[in-house]
C-alpha positions as CSV (number, residue, x, y, z in Angstrom):
1,M,-10.0,0.5,59.1
2,S,-7.3,1.7,56.8
3,E,-7.7,4.4,54.3
4,P,-7.6,3.3,50.6
5,S,-4.1,4.2,48.9
6,I,-4.1,6.5,45.9
7,N,-2.0,4.0,44.1
8,E,-4.4,1.0,44.8
9,G,-5.7,-0.3,41.5
10,K,-3.0,1.2,39.2
11,N,-2.0,-2.3,38.0
12,R,-5.7,-3.2,37.1
13,P,-6.9,-2.5,33.7
14,G,-9.3,0.4,33.4
15,T,-12.8,0.2,32.2
16,D,-14.6,2.7,30.0
17,R,-17.9,4.2,30.8
18,F,-19.7,0.9,29.3
19,G,-17.8,-1.3,31.6
20,I,-15.6,-2.8,28.9
21,K,-11.9,-3.8,29.8
22,Q,-9.3,-3.1,27.2
23,Q,-7.4,-6.0,26.1
24,Q,-3.6,-6.0,26.1
25,L,-2.3,-8.3,23.4
26,K,1.2,-9.3,22.8
27,H,2.6,-7.7,19.5
28,Y,5.8,-7.2,17.7
29,Q,6.6,-3.8,16.4
30,P,9.8,-3.9,14.1
31,V,12.1,-0.9,14.3
32,P,13.5,-0.3,10.7
33,T,17.2,0.1,11.0
34,P,19.1,1.7,8.3
35,K,20.7,-1.6,7.4
36,C,17.3,-3.2,7.0
37,V,15.8,-0.3,5.1
38,Y,18.7,-0.4,2.6
39,A,18.4,-4.1,2.2
40,C,14.7,-4.0,1.5
41,F,15.2,-1.1,-0.9
42,G,18.0,-2.8,-2.8
43,T,16.1,-5.9,-3.1
44,L,13.0,-4.2,-4.5
45,A,15.2,-2.2,-6.8
46,V,16.9,-5.3,-8.2
47,L,13.3,-7.1,-8.7
48,F,11.9,-4.1,-10.5
49,L,15.0,-3.8,-12.6
50,L,14.6,-7.3,-13.7
51,F,11.0,-6.9,-14.4
52,G,11.6,-3.7,-16.5
53,I,14.4,-5.6,-18.5
54,I,12.1,-8.7,-19.1
55,A,9.2,-6.3,-20.1
56,L,11.6,-4.3,-22.5
57,A,12.9,-7.5,-24.2
58,M,9.3,-8.7,-24.7
59,S,8.0,-5.5,-26.2
60,D,11.1,-5.4,-28.6
61,S,9.6,-8.6,-30.2
62,V,6.4,-7.0,-31.2
63,I,5.7,-6.4,-35.0
64,D,3.5,-3.5,-35.7
65,V,1.9,-3.3,-39.2
66,E,-0.4,-0.4,-40.1
67,Q,-2.4,0.3,-43.0
68,R,-5.0,3.1,-43.6
69,Y,-8.0,2.0,-45.8
70,D,-10.3,5.1,-45.6
71,D,-8.9,6.4,-49.0
72,S,-8.5,3.0,-50.5
73,P,-10.4,2.8,-53.8
74,G,-11.8,-0.6,-53.0
75,C,-13.5,0.5,-49.8
76,R,-14.8,4.0,-50.6
77,G,-18.5,4.0,-49.9
78,Q,-19.0,0.3,-49.2
79,D,-20.1,-1.4,-45.9
80,Q,-17.4,-4.2,-46.3
81,C,-14.2,-4.2,-48.0
82,E,-11.1,-6.5,-48.2
83,I,-7.7,-5.3,-47.2
84,T,-4.5,-7.2,-47.9
85,L,-1.6,-6.6,-45.4
86,E,2.0,-7.2,-46.3
87,V,4.3,-8.3,-43.5
88,T,8.0,-8.2,-44.4
89,E,9.4,-9.6,-41.1
90,K,9.2,-13.3,-40.1
91,M,6.7,-13.9,-37.4
92,D,6.7,-17.0,-35.1
93,G,3.5,-18.3,-33.8
94,P,1.2,-17.6,-32.1
95,V,0.2,-14.4,-33.9
96,Y,-2.1,-12.1,-32.3
97,F,-4.2,-9.6,-34.5
98,Y,-5.4,-6.3,-33.1
99,Y,-7.8,-4.1,-35.1
100,M,-7.7,-0.3,-34.3
101,L,-10.2,2.3,-35.3
102,D,-9.3,6.2,-35.1
């Protein structure tokens, strides 16, 4: 009889203490090269710059009108009162109204 070799079974997958074999799945692991990283960062920078420009342009079209009514003579000591707001700028529709309490 021949003696079992020390290297015998090196190519076989090992098992843990519960007798479960580890699966080896094919996978792809990208290696980020400097050229790829610069391209990704550049693309993201352009996208975020465009998003920022669009958000800034949209926020410039907002018209803000404020009026305090706590010291108005028609509202003092009443549960309900009527306030008239004067808007001096042209507003295209649709117009959204937000009510703020301090």
